[in-house]
Each structure stands twice: as structure tokens, then as C-alpha cells.
N, CA, C and O atoms as CSV, one atom per row, in Angstrom:
chain,resi,resn,atom,element,x,y,z
A,1,UNK,N,N,22.072,-4.533,-8.730
A,1,UNK,CA,C,20.752,-3.873,-9.279
A,1,UNK,C,C,20.352,-2.414,-8.569
A,1,UNK,O,O,21.082,-2.179,-7.606
A,2,UNK,N,N,19.440,-1.472,-8.809
A,2,UNK,CA,C,19.452,-0.386,-8.064
A,2,UNK,C,C,17.381,-0.158,-8.053
A,2,UNK,O,O,16.721,-0.409,-9.061
A,3,UNK,N,N,16.989,0.142,-7.250
A,3,UNK,CA,C,15.806,0.376,-7.055
A,3,UNK,C,C,15.416,1.847,-7.256
A,3,UNK,O,O,16.077,2.794,-6.830
A,4,UNK,N,N,14.262,1.938,-7.958
A,4,UNK,CA,C,13.546,2.790,-8.663
A,4,UNK,C,C,13.153,3.804,-7.341
A,4,UNK,O,O,13.779,4.850,-7.167
A,5,UNK,N,N,12.034,3.375,-6.419
A,5,UNK,CA,C,11.876,4.078,-5.032
A,5,UNK,C,C,12.458,2.937,-3.849
A,5,UNK,O,O,12.321,1.721,-3.982
A,6,UNK,N,N,12.949,3.417,-2.995
A,6,UNK,CA,C,12.980,2.541,-1.982
A,6,UNK,C,C,12.013,1.861,-1.130
A,6,UNK,O,O,10.971,2.464,-0.875
A,7,UNK,N,N,12.161,0.952,-0.757
A,7,UNK,CA,C,10.552,0.645,0.107
A,7,UNK,C,C,10.474,1.330,1.493
A,7,UNK,O,O,9.927,0.491,2.208
A,8,UNK,N,N,10.666,2.110,2.020
A,8,UNK,CA,C,10.788,2.626,3.179
A,8,UNK,C,C,9.648,4.147,2.401
A,8,UNK,O,O,8.578,4.591,2.817
A,9,UNK,N,N,10.506,4.570,1.156
A,9,UNK,CA,C,9.650,5.595,0.775
A,9,UNK,C,C,8.243,5.202,0.073
A,9,UNK,O,O,7.269,5.954,0.080
A,10,UNK,N,N,8.271,3.809,-0.590
A,10,UNK,CA,C,7.602,3.729,-1.199
A,10,UNK,C,C,5.989,3.311,0.049
A,10,UNK,O,O,4.795,3.530,-0.154
A,11,UNK,N,N,6.700,2.656,1.293
A,11,UNK,CA,C,5.517,2.672,2.117
A,11,UNK,C,C,5.164,4.210,2.549
A,11,UNK,O,O,3.992,4.391,2.880
A,12,UNK,N,N,5.882,5.137,2.578
A,12,UNK,CA,C,5.715,6.325,3.089
A,12,UNK,C,C,4.229,6.984,1.928
A,12,UNK,O,O,3.118,7.389,2.270
A,13,UNK,N,N,4.731,6.872,0.776
A,13,UNK,CA,C,3.619,7.092,-0.384
A,13,UNK,C,C,2.409,6.724,-0.241
A,13,UNK,O,O,1.379,7.392,-0.332
A,14,UNK,N,N,2.626,5.160,0.087
A,14,UNK,CA,C,1.207,4.797,0.079
A,14,UNK,C,C,0.550,5.220,1.174
A,14,UNK,O,O,-0.390,5.994,0.997
A,15,UNK,N,N,0.902,4.805,2.536
A,15,UNK,CA,C,0.549,5.765,3.388
A,15,UNK,C,C,-0.375,6.971,3.226
A,15,UNK,O,O,-1.575,7.163,3.424
A,16,UNK,N,N,1.016,7.975,2.632
A,16,UNK,CA,C,-0.147,9.531,2.906
A,16,UNK,C,C,-0.874,9.137,1.637
A,16,UNK,O,O,-2.057,9.203,1.973
A,17,UNK,N,N,-0.834,8.783,0.434
A,17,UNK,CA,C,-2.334,8.473,-0.429
A,17,UNK,C,C,-3.427,7.879,0.594
A,17,UNK,O,O,-4.485,8.460,0.837
A,18,UNK,N,N,-3.133,6.942,1.030
A,18,UNK,CA,C,-4.514,6.236,1.862
A,18,UNK,C,C,-5.083,7.106,2.650
A,18,UNK,O,O,-6.309,7.205,2.703
A,19,UNK,N,N,-4.052,8.046,3.553
A,19,UNK,CA,C,-4.499,9.173,4.808
A,19,UNK,C,C,-5.472,10.496,3.804
A,19,UNK,O,O,-6.444,11.142,4.194
A,20,UNK,N,N,-4.800,10.556,2.491
A,20,UNK,CA,C,-5.200,11.648,1.794
A,20,UNK,C,C,-6.658,11.411,1.046
A,20,UNK,O,O,-7.290,12.318,0.504
A,21,UNK,N,N,-7.087,9.992,1.114
A,21,UNK,CA,C,-8.239,9.591,0.653
A,21,UNK,C,C,-8.830,9.343,2.084
A,21,UNK,O,O,-9.973,8.887,2.104
A,22,UNK,N,N,-8.386,9.513,2.946
A,22,UNK,CA,C,-9.413,9.228,4.148
A,22,UNK,C,C,-9.850,7.828,4.576
A,22,UNK,O,O,-10.865,7.513,5.198
A,23,UNK,N,N,-8.816,7.018,4.087
A,23,UNK,CA,C,-8.996,5.512,4.200
A,23,UNK,C,C,-8.487,4.889,5.147
A,23,UNK,O,O,-7.352,5.198,5.509
A,24,UNK,N,N,-9.285,3.726,5.866
A,24,UNK,CA,C,-8.244,3.029,7.097
A,24,UNK,C,C,-7.761,1.906,6.250
A,24,UNK,O,O,-8.196,1.666,5.124
A,25,UNK,N,N,-6.867,1.258,6.842
A,25,UNK,CA,C,-5.947,0.083,6.478
A,25,UNK,C,C,-7.200,-0.987,6.213
A,25,UNK,O,O,-7.311,-1.667,5.193
A,26,UNK,N,N,-8.031,-0.994,7.235
A,26,UNK,CA,C,-9.310,-1.934,6.856
A,26,UNK,C,C,-10.078,-1.697,5.562
A,26,UNK,O,O,-10.477,-2.563,4.783
A,27,UNK,N,N,-10.198,-0.568,5.479
A,27,UNK,CA,C,-11.081,-0.233,3.761
A,27,UNK,C,C,-10.201,-0.917,3.077
A,27,UNK,O,O,-10.519,-2.032,2.663
A,28,UNK,N,N,-8.560,-0.236,2.750
A,28,UNK,CA,C,-8.278,-0.903,1.747
A,28,UNK,C,C,-7.944,-2.396,1.793
A,28,UNK,O,O,-7.896,-2.935,0.688
A,29,UNK,N,N,-7.755,-3.009,2.641
A,29,UNK,CA,C,-7.887,-4.454,2.847
A,29,UNK,C,C,-9.032,-5.071,2.407
A,29,UNK,O,O,-8.908,-6.200,1.932
A,30,UNK,N,N,-10.104,-4.577,2.464
A,30,UNK,CA,C,-11.513,-5.093,1.709
A,30,UNK,C,C,-11.349,-4.722,0.630
A,30,UNK,O,O,-11.174,-5.756,-0.015
A,31,UNK,N,N,-11.268,-3.641,-0.228
A,31,UNK,CA,C,-10.746,-3.255,-1.379
A,31,UNK,C,C,-9.712,-4.107,-2.245
A,31,UNK,O,O,-9.859,-4.466,-3.413
A,32,UNK,N,N,-8.664,-4.340,-1.424
A,32,UNK,CA,C,-7.440,-4.804,-2.274
A,32,UNK,C,C,-7.362,-6.339,-2.064
A,32,UNK,O,O,-6.604,-7.103,-2.661
A,33,UNK,N,N,-7.943,-6.543,-1.459
A,33,UNK,CA,C,-8.011,-8.114,-0.807
A,33,UNK,C,C,-6.792,-8.583,-0.280
A,33,UNK,O,O,-6.313,-9.702,-0.466
A,34,UNK,N,N,-6.313,-7.656,0.394
A,34,UNK,CA,C,-4.698,-7.686,1.217
A,34,UNK,C,C,-4.900,-7.360,2.580
A,34,UNK,O,O,-5.725,-6.518,2.933
A,35,UNK,N,N,-4.059,-8.098,3.484
A,35,UNK,CA,C,-4.888,-8.524,4.917
A,35,UNK,C,C,-3.989,-6.841,5.148
A,35,UNK,O,O,-3.051,-6.318,4.545
A,36,UNK,N,N,-4.789,-6.441,6.241
A,36,UNK,CA,C,-4.265,-5.142,6.918
A,36,UNK,C,C,-3.135,-5.375,7.382
A,36,UNK,O,O,-2.415,-4.443,7.022
A,37,UNK,N,N,-2.474,-6.209,8.076
A,37,UNK,CA,C,-1.485,-6.202,8.913
A,37,UNK,C,C,-0.321,-6.281,7.796
A,37,UNK,O,O,0.711,-5.618,7.902
A,38,UNK,N,N,-0.571,-7.122,6.753
A,38,UNK,CA,C,0.562,-7.313,5.402
A,38,UNK,C,C,0.666,-5.216,4.541
A,38,UNK,O,O,1.702,-4.712,4.108
A,39,UNK,N,N,-0.681,-4.551,4.576
A,39,UNK,CA,C,-0.717,-3.244,3.930
A,39,UNK,C,C,0.265,-2.543,5.164
A,39,UNK,O,O,1.067,-1.656,4.870
A,40,UNK,N,N,0.130,-2.981,6.408
A,40,UNK,CA,C,1.024,-1.938,7.553
A,40,UNK,C,C,2.394,-2.431,7.013
A,40,UNK,O,O,3.041,-1.616,6.356
A,41,UNK,N,N,2.894,-3.634,7.208
A,41,UNK,CA,C,3.955,-4.086,6.859
A,41,UNK,C,C,4.957,-3.343,5.632
A,41,UNK,O,O,6.160,-3.106,5.735
A,42,UNK,N,N,4.195,-3.105,4.629
A,42,UNK,CA,C,4.445,-1.832,3.025
A,42,UNK,C,C,4.736,-0.922,3.712
A,42,UNK,O,O,5.877,-0.563,4.003
A,43,UNK,N,N,3.518,-0.352,4.112
A,43,UNK,CA,C,3.552,0.958,4.520
A,43,UNK,C,C,4.693,1.825,5.623
A,43,UNK,O,O,5.026,3.010,5.624
A,44,UNK,N,N,5.133,0.600,6.584
A,44,UNK,CA,C,6.559,0.671,7.347
A,44,UNK,C,C,7.651,0.455,6.840
A,44,UNK,O,O,8.705,0.560,7.468
A,45,UNK,N,N,7.553,0.056,5.399
A,45,UNK,CA,C,9.155,-0.280,4.951
A,45,UNK,C,C,9.506,-1.479,5.628
A,45,UNK,O,O,10.717,-1.675,5.728
A,46,UNK,N,N,8.866,-2.193,6.038
A,46,UNK,CA,C,9.281,-3.687,6.380
A,46,UNK,C,C,9.368,-4.640,5.231
A,46,UNK,O,O,10.312,-5.431,5.246
A,47,UNK,N,N,8.528,-4.678,4.247
A,47,UNK,CA,C,8.600,-5.554,3.328
A,47,UNK,C,C,8.279,-4.880,2.017
A,47,UNK,O,O,7.434,-3.996,1.880
A,48,UNK,N,N,8.966,-5.339,1.161
A,48,UNK,CA,C,8.427,-4.975,-0.233
A,48,UNK,C,C,7.619,-5.643,-1.001
A,48,UNK,O,O,7.768,-6.828,-1.299
A,49,UNK,N,N,6.193,-4.502,-1.574
A,49,UNK,CA,C,5.218,-5.217,-2.372
A,49,UNK,C,C,5.626,-5.968,-3.386
A,49,UNK,O,O,6.760,-5.743,-3.811
A,50,UNK,N,N,4.737,-7.136,-4.082
A,50,UNK,CA,C,4.748,-7.366,-5.284
A,50,UNK,C,C,4.128,-6.535,-6.260
A,50,UNK,O,O,3.532,-5.502,-5.956
A,51,UNK,N,N,4.284,-7.061,-7.706
A,51,UNK,CA,C,3.680,-5.872,-8.641
A,51,UNK,C,C,2.237,-6.212,-8.286
A,51,UNK,O,O,1.404,-5.318,-8.140
A,52,UNK,N,N,1.965,-7.404,-8.157
A,52,UNK,CA,C,0.391,-7.509,-8.124
A,52,UNK,C,C,-0.210,-7.096,-6.961
A,52,UNK,O,O,-1.406,-6.811,-7.012
A,53,UNK,N,N,0.624,-6.975,-5.507
A,53,UNK,CA,C,-0.022,-6.059,-4.405
A,53,UNK,C,C,-0.467,-4.872,-4.652
A,53,UNK,O,O,-1.456,-4.270,-4.234
A,54,UNK,N,N,0.868,-4.417,-5.815
A,54,UNK,CA,C,0.611,-2.541,-6.185
A,54,UNK,C,C,-0.553,-2.599,-6.518
A,54,UNK,O,O,-1.503,-2.051,-5.959
A,55,UNK,N,N,-0.565,-3.464,-7.727
A,55,UNK,CA,C,-1.611,-3.053,-9.045
A,55,UNK,C,C,-3.202,-3.125,-7.888
A,55,UNK,O,O,-4.154,-2.361,-8.050
A,56,UNK,N,N,-3.144,-4.164,-6.828
A,56,UNK,CA,C,-4.453,-4.398,-6.386
A,56,UNK,C,C,-4.817,-3.413,-5.058
A,56,UNK,O,O,-5.892,-3.319,-4.466
A,57,UNK,N,N,-3.768,-2.836,-4.846
A,57,UNK,CA,C,-4.029,-1.374,-3.935
A,57,UNK,C,C,-4.105,-0.133,-4.857
A,57,UNK,O,O,-4.525,0.954,-4.460
A,58,UNK,N,N,-3.667,-0.372,-6.115
A,58,UNK,CA,C,-4.176,1.023,-6.551
A,58,UNK,C,C,-5.235,0.774,-7.441
A,58,UNK,O,O,-5.411,1.751,-8.169
A,59,UNK,N,N,-6.144,-0.316,-7.706
A,59,UNK,CA,C,-7.274,-0.726,-8.004
A,59,UNK,C,C,-8.548,-0.609,-6.937
A,59,UNK,O,O,-9.702,-0.305,-7.237
A,60,UNK,N,N,-7.997,-0.955,-5.515
A,60,UNK,CA,C,-8.576,-0.926,-4.373
A,60,UNK,C,C,-8.493,0.804,-4.036
A,60,UNK,O,O,-9.610,1.291,-4.207
A,61,UNK,N,N,-7.744,1.560,-3.723
A,61,UNK,CA,C,-7.623,2.658,-3.539
A,61,UNK,C,C,-8.501,3.756,-4.196
A,61,UNK,O,O,-9.076,4.707,-3.666
A,62,UNK,N,N,-8.452,3.408,-5.356
A,62,UNK,CA,C,-9.143,3.776,-6.705
A,62,UNK,C,C,-10.470,4.385,-6.504
A,62,UNK,O,O,-10.894,5.470,-6.902
A,63,UNK,N,N,-10.900,3.687,-5.974
A,63,UNK,CA,C,-12.541,2.731,-5.546
A,63,UNK,C,C,-13.213,3.841,-4.632
A,63,UNK,O,O,-14.400,4.155,-4.722
A,64,UNK,N,N,-12.184,4.471,-3.619
A,64,UNK,CA,C,-12.518,5.204,-2.986
A,64,UNK,C,C,-13.621,6.665,-2.960
A,64,UNK,O,O,-13.753,7.321,-1.927
């Protein structure tokens, strides 16, 4: 099975978008209802987010 986007690349993209919106991990944590630790692990490519987590980040990040 091939992935569309590698975990590390996905993390880099999420971090870039968060920084472009001038948001902290803590702000995304509150909006997405995910821990800042988990978000950091995703951004560093150490863990793959579930589809549900991605949806929550997208909805939370879009609120800024």
C-alpha cells in the first residue's frame, strides 16, 4: 500500500499552515480538542494522525 503523503511531509505541512496562521500548538489544542503533545508528535512526523484527528485540526485551524 502506498501513501499519498508521507507522515513527515504531512507534519511539515500542518506545522507550516499553523505558523502561517500565527497559531500556537496550545491554540490548536483548544480548538481541535487534541493534546498539544499529540499535535507536536504529528508535526514532527513521529505519529500518523487518524482521519478524525485531521478533520478536527482542519476545523479548529480554520477558526483562527
